[in-house]
ROBA-468372 format. One record per residue (C-alpha): residue number from 1; y, z, x. Coordinates in Angstrom, 3 decimals. Example, Ala and Ser with C-alpha at 12.3 -4.5 7.8 and 13.67 -1.06 7.14 Angstrom:
NODE   resi      north         up       east
NODE      1     -4.500      7.800     12.300
NODE      2     -1.060      7.140     13.670
END
This chain:
NODE   resi      north         up       east
NODE      1     11.030    107.662     43.427
NODE      2      9.756    111.023     44.683
NODE      3     11.666    114.235     45.200
NODE      4     10.137    117.655     45.957
NODE      5      6.609    116.426     45.269
NODE      6      7.562    115.126     41.840
NODE      7      7.815    111.484     40.741
NODE      8     10.725    110.130     38.712
NODE      9     11.355    106.807     37.022
NODE     10     14.871    105.569     36.294
NODE     11     15.800    102.457     34.354
NODE     12     19.015    101.054     35.764
NODE     13     20.708     97.675     35.630
NODE     14     20.268     95.818     38.922
NODE     15     23.727     95.087     40.339
NODE     16     22.715     91.882     42.082
NODE     17     23.259     90.845     45.691
NODE     18     26.387     88.726     45.103
NODE     19     28.031     91.256     42.780
NODE     20     27.335     94.060     45.242
NODE     21     28.779     92.111     48.181
NODE     22     31.920     91.259     46.199
NODE     23     32.367     94.923     45.280
NODE     24     31.805     96.159     48.845
NODE     25     34.218     93.546     50.212
NODE     26     36.972     94.900     47.950
NODE     27     36.159     98.614     48.250
NODE     28     35.224     99.019     51.925
NODE     29     37.756    100.576     54.297
NODE     30     35.918     99.244     57.344
NODE     31     37.306     96.056     58.892
NODE     32     33.929     95.499     60.555
NODE     33     32.073     95.594     57.214
NODE     34     34.638     93.310     55.601
NODE     35     34.330     90.872     58.496
NODE     36     30.521     90.944     58.249
NODE     37     30.505     90.300     54.486
NODE     38     33.039     87.471     54.860
NODE     39     30.426     85.517     56.862
NODE     40     28.578     84.940     53.590
NODE     41     31.695     83.831     51.731
NODE     42     33.697     80.613     51.636
NODE     43     36.990     79.615     50.048
NODE     44     37.252     77.063     47.278
NODE     45     40.030     75.898     45.034
NODE     46     40.636     77.640     41.736
NODE     47     39.057     75.425     39.018
NODE     48     41.892     76.191     36.568
NODE     49     44.998     75.359     38.634
NODE     50     43.296     73.197     41.275
NODE     51     44.668     75.366     44.066
NODE     52     48.276     74.968     42.926
NODE     53     48.670     78.697     42.114
NODE     54     51.073     78.269     39.167
NODE     55     50.730     77.835     35.405
NODE     56     50.979     74.316     33.861
NODE     57     54.306     75.051     32.161
NODE     58     55.854     76.012     35.519
NODE     59     54.475     72.912     37.238
NODE     60     55.959     70.785     34.449
NODE     61     59.457     71.488     35.807
NODE     62     60.420     68.776     38.308
NODE     63     63.302     67.874     40.602
NODE     64     63.347     64.297     41.872
NODE     65     59.950     63.678     40.231
NODE     66     58.344     66.519     42.198
NODE     67     57.388     69.986     41.003
NODE     68     57.719     73.046     43.232
NODE     69     54.164     72.805     44.616
NODE     70     54.556     69.101     45.403
NODE     71     57.531     70.006     47.583
NODE     72     55.762     72.989     49.174
NODE     73     52.790     70.797     50.121
NODE     74     55.066     68.500     52.132
NODE     75     55.583     69.045     55.849
NODE     76     58.887     70.663     56.849
NODE     77     60.055     67.284     58.140
NODE     78     59.180     65.424     54.907
NODE     79     60.581     68.230     52.773
NODE     80     63.883     68.090     54.672
NODE     81     63.986     64.321     54.176
NODE     82     63.213     64.741     50.458
NODE     83     66.254     66.984     49.937
NODE     84     68.403     64.715     52.104
NODE     85     67.527     61.671     49.951
NODE     86     67.688     63.506     46.610
NODE     87     69.823     61.659     44.069
NODE     88     71.479     63.942     41.509
NODE     89     73.897     63.548     38.612
NODE     90     77.395     65.042     38.845
NODE     91     76.337     67.965     36.657
NODE     92     73.254     68.626     38.806
NODE     93     75.362     68.464     41.972
NODE     94     77.818     70.980     40.467
NODE     95     74.952     73.367     39.676
NODE     96     72.894     72.945     42.844
NODE     97     75.424     72.143     45.573
NODE     98     75.310     75.537     47.310
NODE     99     71.560     75.920     46.786
NODE    100     70.879     72.504     48.332
NODE    101     73.135     73.341     51.256
NODE    102     71.125     76.509     51.972
NODE    103     67.758     74.746     51.578
NODE    104     68.674     71.905     53.930
NODE    105     70.190     74.256     56.506
NODE    106     67.073     76.442     56.637
NODE    107     64.718     73.466     56.813
NODE    108     66.831     72.015     59.634
NODE    109     66.476     75.266     61.573
NODE    110     62.677     74.993     61.297
NODE    111     62.817     71.377     62.478
NODE    112     64.994     72.392     65.440
NODE    113     62.494     74.988     66.689
NODE    114     59.674     72.427     66.675
NODE    115     57.968     73.346     63.393
NODE    116     58.551     70.098     61.503
NODE    117     54.795     69.419     61.238
NODE    118     53.707     72.507     59.259
NODE    119     53.730     72.629     55.447
NODE    120     55.736     75.224     53.549
NODE    121     52.642     76.238     51.568
NODE    122     50.671     77.069     54.705
NODE    123     49.242     80.592     54.797
NODE    124     50.985     82.836     57.322
NODE    125     47.595     84.072     58.557
NODE    126     46.805     80.605     59.923
NODE    127     49.946     80.422     62.065
NODE    128     49.645     80.907     65.806
NODE    129     51.664     83.672     67.481
NODE    130     54.117     81.118     68.857
NODE    131     54.602     79.468     65.455
NODE    132     55.206     82.809     63.727
NODE    133     57.729     83.797     66.400
NODE    134     59.642     80.535     66.019
NODE    135     59.778     80.985     62.230
NODE    136     61.366     84.403     62.769
NODE    137     63.751     82.769     65.236
NODE    138     64.744     80.154     62.640
NODE    139     65.394     82.987     60.174
NODE    140     67.782     84.609     62.640
NODE    141     69.644     81.344     63.212
NODE    142     70.049     80.999     59.467
NODE    143     71.504     84.490     59.186
NODE    144     74.503     83.454     61.332
NODE    145     74.784     86.894     62.960
NODE    146     76.824     87.354     66.149
NODE    147     76.824     90.116     68.760
NODE    148     73.048     90.543     68.470
NODE    149     70.598     91.093     71.344
NODE    150     67.485     88.952     70.810
NODE    151     64.307     89.598     72.811
NODE    152     61.714     86.804     72.771
NODE    153     58.257     86.884     74.345
NODE    154     57.180     83.395     75.435
NODE    155     58.677     81.358     72.580
NODE    156     57.405     78.147     74.223
NODE    157     53.751     78.982     73.473
NODE    158     52.018     76.003     71.884
NODE    159     54.959     73.647     72.338
NODE    160     54.838     70.149     73.783
NODE    161     57.580     69.334     76.301
NODE    162     59.336     67.191     73.699
NODE    163     59.482     70.084     71.230
NODE    164     60.380     72.527     73.991
NODE    165     63.712     70.762     74.479
NODE    166     64.534     71.411     70.804
NODE    167     63.666     75.089     71.222
NODE    168     65.890     75.442     74.284
NODE    169     68.717     73.803     72.349
NODE    170     68.241     76.358     69.576
NODE    171     68.322     79.267     72.046
NODE    172     71.522     77.905     73.569
NODE    173     73.038     77.636     70.088
NODE    174     72.316     81.344     69.476
NODE    175     73.979     82.130     72.807
NODE    176     77.000     79.941     72.143
NODE    177     77.843     81.616     68.826
NODE    178     78.126     84.994     70.564
NODE    179     74.643     86.471     70.948
NODE    180     72.660     87.657     73.968
NODE    181     69.084     86.501     74.583
NODE    182     66.452     88.051     76.836
NODE    183     63.416     85.770     77.115
NODE    184     60.120     86.663     78.807
NODE    185     58.904     83.244     79.905
NODE    186     56.790     81.276     82.393
NODE    187     57.870     77.829     81.229
NODE    188     59.693     76.004     84.024
NODE    189     62.221     74.177     81.850
NODE    190     63.188     77.376     80.016
NODE    191     63.688     79.250     83.305
NODE    192     65.845     76.448     84.704
NODE    193     67.930     76.396     81.512
NODE    194     68.726     80.117     81.727
NODE    195     72.109     81.492     82.800
NODE    196     70.538     84.404     84.681
NODE    197     66.981     85.004     85.886
NODE    198     65.290     88.288     86.837
NODE    199     62.074     87.758     88.824
NODE    200     59.629     90.681     88.888
NODE    201     56.735     90.990     91.314
NODE    202     55.681     90.221     93.933
NODE    203     52.150     90.462     92.551
NODE    204     50.493     91.858     89.431
NODE    205     49.399     95.382     88.509
NODE    206     49.961     97.906     91.281
NODE    207     51.204     95.061     93.510
NODE    208     54.115     94.374     91.165
NODE    209     56.808     96.290     89.340
NODE    210     59.678     95.422     91.693
NODE    211     62.754     93.232     91.221
NODE    212     62.151     90.454     93.754
NODE    213     65.149     88.279     92.985
NODE    214     67.891     87.916     90.403
NODE    215     70.717     85.514     89.755
NODE    216     71.137     81.912     88.687
NODE    217     68.082     79.604     88.683
NODE    218     69.406     78.026     91.893
NODE    219     69.557     81.439     93.591
NODE    220     65.972     82.157     92.517
NODE    221     64.884     78.772     93.915
NODE    222     66.466     79.632     97.275
NODE    223     65.024     83.170     97.445
NODE    224     62.523     83.489    100.331
NODE    225     60.631     86.338     98.631
NODE    226     60.250     84.937     95.120
NODE    227     56.929     83.247     94.316
NODE    228     58.574     81.866     91.174
NODE    229     61.361     80.403     93.312
NODE    230     58.845     78.728     95.611
NODE    231     57.265     76.901     92.673
NODE    232     60.622     75.984     91.114
NODE    233     61.877     74.527     94.404
NODE    234     58.536     72.799     95.119
NODE    235     57.999     74.761     98.330
NODE    236     54.762     75.768     96.621
NODE    237     52.954     73.375     94.272
NODE    238     49.795     72.975     92.262
NODE    239     48.102     70.047     94.009
NODE    240     46.990     66.898     92.210
NODE    241     43.364     65.902     92.745
NODE    242     43.242     62.962     95.145
NODE    243     40.159     61.596     93.404
NODE    244     39.307     61.833     89.718
NODE    245     35.688     62.679     88.915
NODE    246     33.765     59.813     87.339
NODE    247     31.414     62.115     85.397
NODE    248     27.693     61.658     84.865
NODE    249     28.021     58.550     82.707
NODE    250     27.142     60.411     79.506
NODE    251     29.398     61.086     76.524
NODE    252     29.817     63.249     73.453
NODE    253     31.027     60.975     70.671
NODE    254     32.672     62.327     67.524
NODE    255     32.553     59.855     64.634
NODE    256     34.830     59.843     61.586
NODE    257     36.771     63.076     62.229
NODE    258     39.097     63.648     59.272
NODE    259     39.787     67.383     59.224
NODE    260     43.362     68.314     58.253
NODE    261     45.582     65.452     59.462
NODE    262     42.922     63.589     61.504
NODE    263     42.739     60.004     60.288
NODE    264     39.008     59.204     60.443
NODE    265     39.097     59.039     64.250
NODE    266     36.270     58.230     66.669
NODE    267     36.522     59.715     70.148
NODE    268     34.369     59.619     73.291
NODE    269     34.431     62.760     75.450
NODE    270     33.011     62.113     78.948
NODE    271     30.612     64.723     80.323
NODE    272     30.624     66.180     83.817
NODE    273     34.422     66.010     84.054
NODE    274     37.532     68.080     83.327
NODE    275     39.069     66.671     80.121
NODE    276     42.509     67.544     78.738
NODE    277     43.353     67.036     75.063
NODE    278     47.103     66.554     74.696
NODE    279     49.707     65.611     72.113
NODE    280     52.816     66.940     70.408
NODE    281     52.566     70.135     68.347
NODE    282     50.624     69.546     65.125
NODE    283     49.091     66.244     66.256
NODE    284     45.526     67.377     65.467
NODE    285     44.242     68.692     68.812
NODE    286     42.845     71.995     67.504
NODE    287     41.461     70.302     64.388
NODE    288     39.502     67.840     66.543
NODE    289     38.248     70.191     69.251
NODE    290     37.975     73.617     67.567
NODE    291     37.246     72.690     63.964
NODE    292     35.146     69.541     64.402
NODE    293     33.639     69.479     67.913
NODE    294     33.059     73.193     68.603
NODE    295     31.924     74.182     65.124
NODE    296     29.844     71.027     64.748
NODE    297     28.029     71.599     68.053
NODE    298     27.612     75.356     67.433
NODE    299     25.907     74.622     64.130
NODE    300     23.297     72.487     65.916
NODE    301     22.957     74.078     69.371
NODE    302     23.565     77.761     68.577
NODE    303     21.996     77.533     65.087
NODE    304     25.146     79.227     63.825
NODE    305     26.789     77.613     60.806
NODE    306     30.566     77.862     61.187
NODE    307     31.773     75.449     58.460
NODE    308     32.633     72.551     60.804
NODE    309     35.607     70.323     59.994
NODE    310     35.081     67.066     58.140
NODE    311     33.383     64.356     60.214
NODE    312     30.467     61.937     59.981
NODE    313     28.357     62.971     62.966
NODE    314     28.365     63.755     66.692
NODE    315     26.377     61.674     69.197
NODE    316     25.131     62.761     72.628
NODE    317     24.302     66.369     71.728
NODE    318     21.060     66.088     73.718
NODE    319     23.177     65.851     76.898
NODE    320     24.327     69.500     76.701
NODE    321     22.274     72.669     76.315
NODE    322     25.017     75.225     75.752
NODE    323     28.538     75.326     74.300
NODE    324     30.953     78.141     75.110
NODE    325     34.493     78.596     73.823
NODE    326     36.572     80.831     76.070
NODE    327     39.609     82.061     74.153
NODE    328     42.166     84.845     74.530
NODE    329     40.654     87.234     71.990
NODE    330     39.990     90.770     73.335
NODE    331     36.727     91.392     75.216
NODE    332     36.239     94.488     73.063
NODE    333     37.783     96.236     70.093
NODE    334     37.635     99.807     71.393
NODE    335     38.819    101.628     74.559
NODE    336     35.129    102.022     75.514
NODE    337     34.937     98.318     76.353
NODE    338     36.123     97.474     79.856
NODE    339     35.896     94.671     82.444
NODE    340     33.029     96.377     84.301
NODE    341     30.763     96.465     81.239
NODE    342     31.764     92.955     80.111
NODE    343     30.904     91.157     83.370
NODE    344     27.752     93.269     83.772
NODE    345     28.725     95.158     86.915
NODE    346     28.655     98.659     85.397
NODE    347     24.854     98.706     84.993
NODE    348     24.092     98.184     88.717
NODE    349     26.820    100.711     89.589
NODE    350     25.124    103.311     87.361
NODE    351     21.745    102.447     88.901
NODE    352     23.264    102.926     92.355
NODE    353     24.474    106.429     91.425
NODE    354     21.060    107.224     89.923
NODE    355     19.406    106.249     93.245
NODE    356     21.365    108.805     95.305
NODE    357     19.265    111.714     96.676
NODE    358     21.228    114.276     94.627
NODE    359     20.612    112.336     91.391
NODE    360     16.894    112.042     92.109
NODE    361     16.686    115.759     92.875
NODE    362     18.281    116.534     89.496
NODE    363     16.224    113.921     87.661
NODE    364     19.237    111.868     86.579
NODE    365     18.626    108.350     85.260
NODE    366     21.208    105.508     84.997
NODE    367     21.935    106.580     81.404
NODE    368     23.357    109.819     82.776
NODE    369     26.341    107.837     84.088
NODE    370     27.120    106.118     80.799
NODE    371     29.980    107.435     78.660
NODE    372     28.429    105.919     75.530
NODE    373     25.396    108.209     75.214
NODE    374     24.750    111.942     75.359
NODE    375     23.780    113.470     78.654
NODE    376     26.432    112.841     81.249
NODE    377     29.481    112.254     79.117
NODE    378     31.972    114.877     77.980
NODE    379     30.893    115.878     74.475
NODE    380     34.334    117.186     73.586
NODE    381     35.804    113.647     73.520
NODE    382     32.448    111.803     73.286
NODE    383     33.179    109.970     76.530
NODE    384     36.545    108.555     75.452
NODE    385     38.616    110.697     77.809
NODE    386     41.235    110.971     75.072
NODE    387     41.505    112.719     71.725
NODE    388     42.904    110.872     68.724
NODE    389     45.271    112.901     66.555
NODE    390     45.813    111.419     63.108
NODE    391     49.453    111.512     62.049
NODE    392     48.752    110.113     58.562
NODE    393     52.066    108.412     57.731
NODE    394     52.898    107.797     61.410
NODE    395     51.003    106.021     64.196
NODE    396     48.070    107.998     65.604
NODE    397     48.743    109.936     68.813
NODE    398     46.311    109.950     71.760
NODE    399     46.225    112.876     74.202
NODE    400     43.971    113.486     77.250
NODE    401     40.862    115.549     76.549
NODE    402     41.495    119.187     77.518
NODE    403     37.902    119.691     78.704
NODE    404     37.333    116.705     81.031
NODE    405     41.062    116.016     81.669
NODE    406     40.536    112.352     80.785
NODE    407     37.603    111.844     83.178
NODE    408     35.077    111.125     80.385
NODE    409     32.149    112.874     82.137
NODE    410     30.986    116.481     82.395
NODE    411     31.238    118.390     85.676
NODE    412     27.520    118.069     86.511
NODE    413     27.739    114.266     86.394
NODE    414     30.953    114.212     88.425
NODE    415     29.185    116.236     91.163
NODE    416     27.146    113.143     92.061
NODE    417     28.897    111.049     94.691
NODE    418     28.280    107.702     96.337
NODE    419     30.123    107.193     99.635
NODE    420     32.336    110.141     98.694
NODE    421     33.314    108.851     95.236
NODE    422     32.098    110.037     91.828
NODE    423     31.582    107.698     88.862
NODE    424     35.035    108.392     87.402
NODE    425     36.756    107.603     90.705
NODE    426     34.836    104.322     90.947
NODE    427     35.940    103.290     87.444
NODE    428     39.536    104.068     88.445
NODE    429     39.323    101.620     91.357
NODE    430     40.957     98.217     91.115
NODE    431     38.687     95.184     91.475
NODE    432     40.185     94.615     94.934
NODE    433     39.384     98.192     96.048
NODE    434     35.904     98.086     94.514
NODE    435     35.129     94.796     96.269
NODE    436     35.724     96.440     99.643
NODE    437     33.872     99.613     98.547
NODE    438     30.723     97.740     97.426
NODE    439     30.834     94.913     99.995
NODE    440     27.323     95.784    101.220
NODE    441     25.798     95.755     97.713
NODE    442     25.380     92.017     96.934
NODE    443     24.502     92.294     93.230
NODE    444     27.738     94.248     92.626
NODE    445     29.969     92.433     95.116
NODE    446     29.057     89.007     93.682
NODE    447     30.285     89.913     90.189
NODE    448     33.404     91.632     91.528
NODE    449     34.170     88.564     93.646
NODE    450     34.341     86.380     90.514
NODE    451     36.888     88.774     88.962
NODE    452     38.908     88.609     92.171
NODE    453     38.662     84.807     92.278
NODE    454     40.227     84.430     88.824
NODE    455     43.232     86.487     89.933
NODE    456     42.252     89.861     88.471
NODE    457     42.035     91.875     91.670
NODE    458     44.657     94.287     90.314
NODE    459     42.909     95.474     87.120
NODE    460     40.799     98.649     87.109
NODE    461     37.039     98.488     86.551
NODE    462     37.232    100.999     83.713
NODE    463     40.498     99.750     82.214
NODE    464     40.212     99.815     78.387
NODE    465     39.776     96.318     76.943
NODE    466     42.517     97.038     74.420
NODE    467     45.112     97.192     77.227
NODE    468     44.313     93.731     78.638
NODE    469     46.588     90.824     77.746
NODE    470     45.187     87.666     76.169
NODE    471     45.364     85.808     79.483
NODE    472     43.604     88.650     81.310
NODE    473     40.852     88.818     78.668
NODE    474     40.300     85.072     78.982
NODE    475     39.983     85.285     82.759
NODE    476     37.482     88.156     82.467
NODE    477     35.382     85.840     80.274
NODE    478     35.710     83.059     82.850
NODE    479     34.599     85.469     85.580
NODE    480     31.506     86.325     83.550
NODE    481     30.650     82.621     83.253
NODE    482     31.168     82.096     86.987
NODE    483     28.740     84.911     87.782
NODE    484     25.951     83.253     85.779
NODE    485     23.491     80.709     87.125
NODE    486     24.767     77.320     85.994
NODE    487     22.522     74.838     84.188
NODE    488     24.984     72.023     84.837
NODE    489     24.815     71.060     81.169
NODE    490     27.253     73.524     79.614
NODE    491     30.328     72.475     77.642
NODE    492     33.285     74.859     78.021
NODE    493     36.157     74.681     75.525
NODE    494     39.513     76.380     76.157
NODE    495     42.548     76.312     73.869
NODE    496     45.815     76.627     75.822
NODE    497     44.433     78.847     78.596
NODE    498     47.808     78.889     80.416
NODE    499     49.418     81.037     77.703
NODE    500     51.010     84.018     79.454
NODE    501     50.239     82.705     82.950
NODE    502     52.615     82.308     85.898
NODE    503     52.473     79.181     88.102
NODE    504     50.402     81.104     90.665
NODE    505     47.973     82.299     87.979
NODE    506     47.611     78.714     86.723
NODE    507     46.627     77.608     90.225
NODE    508     43.863     80.251     90.266
NODE    509     42.753     79.280     86.753
NODE    510     42.471     75.623     87.783
NODE    511     40.356     76.605     90.793
NODE    512     37.932     78.314     88.406
NODE    513     37.828     75.380     85.973
NODE    514     37.204     73.005     88.877
NODE    515     34.356     75.202     90.122
NODE    516     32.731     75.045     86.686
NODE    517     33.153     71.259     86.629
NODE    518     31.891     70.784     90.195
NODE    519     28.673     72.527     89.131
NODE    520     28.030     69.595     86.771
NODE    521     29.387     71.233     83.628
NODE    522     31.937     69.725     81.245
NODE    523     35.309     71.368     80.578
NODE    524     37.511     70.434     77.606
NODE    525     40.978     72.014     77.526
NODE    526     43.672     71.756     74.840
NODE    527     46.888     72.034     76.819
NODE    528     50.620     71.260     76.980
NODE    529     51.174     72.475     80.540
NODE    530     51.842     69.485     82.802
NODE    531     50.409     71.229     85.876
NODE    532     47.051     71.412     84.111
NODE    533     47.272     67.934     82.579
NODE    534     48.052     66.265     85.925
NODE    535     44.883     67.750     87.508
NODE    536     42.521     66.571     84.739
NODE    537     39.974     63.821     85.295
NODE    538     40.394     62.400     81.801
NODE    539     43.006     62.779     79.051
NODE    540     42.736     62.277     75.289
NODE    541     46.254     62.027     73.821
NODE    542     46.759     62.523     70.071
NODE    543     49.802     61.657     67.993
NODE    544     52.125     59.929     67.831
NODE    545     53.862     62.724     65.879
NODE    546     52.834     66.048     64.310
NODE    547     51.516     66.635     60.780
NODE    548     51.035     63.515     58.668
NODE    549     52.584     61.426     61.432
NODE    550     49.775     62.379     63.821
NODE    551     46.005     62.615     63.721
NODE    552     45.327     59.448     65.730
NODE    553     44.019     58.828     69.249
NODE    554     46.972     57.037     70.845
NODE    555     45.846     56.952     74.487
NODE    556     42.848     57.834     76.671
NODE    557     42.206     57.605     80.394
NODE    558     43.119     59.196     83.706
NODE    559     46.530     60.894     84.143
NODE    560     47.756     57.785     85.956
NODE    561     46.741     55.581     83.014
NODE    562     48.330     57.944     80.464
NODE    563     51.555     57.971     82.513
NODE    564     51.869     54.231     81.883
NODE    565     50.920     54.419     78.171
NODE    566     54.432     54.995     76.832
NODE    567     53.444     58.072     74.780
NODE    568     55.489     61.287     74.768
NODE    569     52.904     62.971     77.008
NODE    570     52.786     59.910     79.262
NODE    571     56.551     59.886     79.776
NODE    572     56.634     63.537     80.892
NODE    573     53.483     63.088     82.983
NODE    574     55.027     60.113     84.751
NODE    575     57.868     62.351     85.969
NODE    576     55.408     64.860     87.393
NODE    577     53.182     62.315     89.087
NODE    578     56.144     60.538     90.661
NODE    579     57.661     63.845     91.852
NODE    580     60.834     63.177     89.856
NODE    581     60.497     66.625     88.349
NODE    582     62.441     68.181     91.264
NODE    583     65.427     65.973     90.526
NODE    584     65.122     66.918     86.858
NODE    585     65.120     70.605     87.830
NODE    586     68.317     70.199     89.842
NODE    587     69.977     68.353     86.955
NODE    588     69.223     71.244     84.596
NODE    589     70.613     73.803     87.037
NODE    590     73.779     71.750     87.655
NODE    591     74.267     71.185     83.913
NODE    592     73.925     74.912     83.299
NODE    593     76.322     75.795     86.120
NODE    594     78.975     73.392     84.818
NODE    595     78.883     75.096     81.408
END
C-alpha cells in the first residue's frame, strides 16, 4: 500500500471471510449489522450432543425411562400426562411428592391458558406476544397471590374460540381468589364475560379519548352512543357475503408439507378468492402458510432464499407474479419514518411546495423540503425535531430541539407556504384534514384516500412510525398496496390481521381485503376471528388439536360447508352463521349477573 508517496509491503495472515463474519457478529454493537450478517448464517444441531444441550452423564439420569431433555421435548399436554401417569415406588413418592405436586400444578396452569401445544424446550424468542403473555399469566396463577391488580393487554391474541374459553376461566379464577383484573380487549366473549366494562371512544385518535359508556355488559349493549354496544347487541353487524367467489379456476398446490408438526400434508389453495386458514392454536397454520408457502414462493418468485419449511414442491407458481406478506411489524425503525413517506405521498407534497412562486424565486428544489438531507432541515437536530439525551444507566430522554422548537425545518424553509400552510403544518395534519386540503391534487388525494379507507383518517401524515401500533402499521401497508396498480395476479398473505382491532376496524379491514380480491388477486389470511372467517370464500381448517395432535387438513370448503364439518371451528362458525351468537351473548351476560 502507499502512504505519503512511499510504498509499503506487509505480510499478514488473511483472516478469512467466514472467520471475519463470525467475529463481527459477536463484536458489533449495531443491531443492523448483526441482522445483516445473520442472513448468511443458519442454525444446525451441535454434533457432540445432537442438540440436547447437556453432557452424556446428565442425560443418563432418567425418571420413568425418560431423561430431562426427553421430558422437555414433549408438549405441555403430553408432559402433564407423563407426570400424571408416572408410577413410582414408595421411597420415590416420599422423596418427590411435593416436587411432583408443584410440577403438575404449573403444567396444569399452562394447559388452562391454552398453551398445551408448545414444548417446554421451545426458545422464548419464538413465542408470539400472546403466548408470552399467557405464560406470565400462568406464572401468576401458580404464585397464589391475592389482593393483586393485574393489567392484561389483549390476552386472547392468537387463541381459537375453544382455547379462549379456557383463558376466560383462568381469568375468573384469579378474580375469585381475591384479585382485580383490568383487561384491554376487543374479543367479544371476553367483554361479555366481564363484570364491568369501560368503553372509550367514540372514534380513534383526536376523535376519541372520551368515556362513552360504562357498566355491565348488558348496559353497554343498551347504550345508544357506544359503537361497541351496537356490535355486541347486533344493532350493527359485519355482513356475510351473499355469494362466495368461485375464483379463477386455478390453484396453488403445496405437496408434502412436513414442517414442525405438519404431517406430510397436501393442500390446494384456490386463486382469485379470499381464503381463511383456521384451526386451534398450534395446529400448524403458521408452519403451512408462513414457513412453507410464503418462504417457498419467495425463494422462486422474489429470488430471495428464506430457508423454506420442509415440503416436496409447490405447483401453480406460474399463476401468480408477486407475493406480498403484510404483517404488523413497524413500517420503519426510526422516528424519521412516517405514513406519508411509506405510502409515497410525501414526495408529491414536497414537489408541490417546490412549485410555489416563492420557492422558484429562491431556487428551492423538492429536496429542500426533506428533513433527511441538508438544506432545508434544522441542522441542530438534523431534522429529527427532538434531541436525544443519553442517560447511560437509565432510559434515554428526548426533548424538543431548542432551535426549531420541534418543527424539523429551518426558518427559511418554513417561510414557504402552500394555501397558507408551511411544510411542518402539513405534516401535522391528520389524514382526514389533509384529504380535504389536497382534494384538488389527484396524485396526492388518491394516496390519502387509501389511508382514509383503511380507517386511518385520524393519524398524522408526519407521525413517527415508532408510535404506530401493530394494527396501524399493517393498515398503512395495506393502504400502500391499494394505491398501486393491480396486476390481478398478486398473492397477499396476512397472519392474524385483526390483532388489536375493534369490530368497526375489522369491518374496514374486510372492505380492503375484498377490494384486493375483487381486483383478481388472491388473499390468504390466518385467522381465529369468526367475523373474518364467516366472510371468506374458502376455508382450510387444520387440526384436530394443537402440537403433535394437529398438523392435518381436517376440512376445506366454504364457511357453510365447514359449519357442517363437525370440527371445532365448524361448531363455532355454525353459531355465527345461524345467528345463534346473540342468544349465546345473552346467556353469558345472565350467567355473569347471577354470579
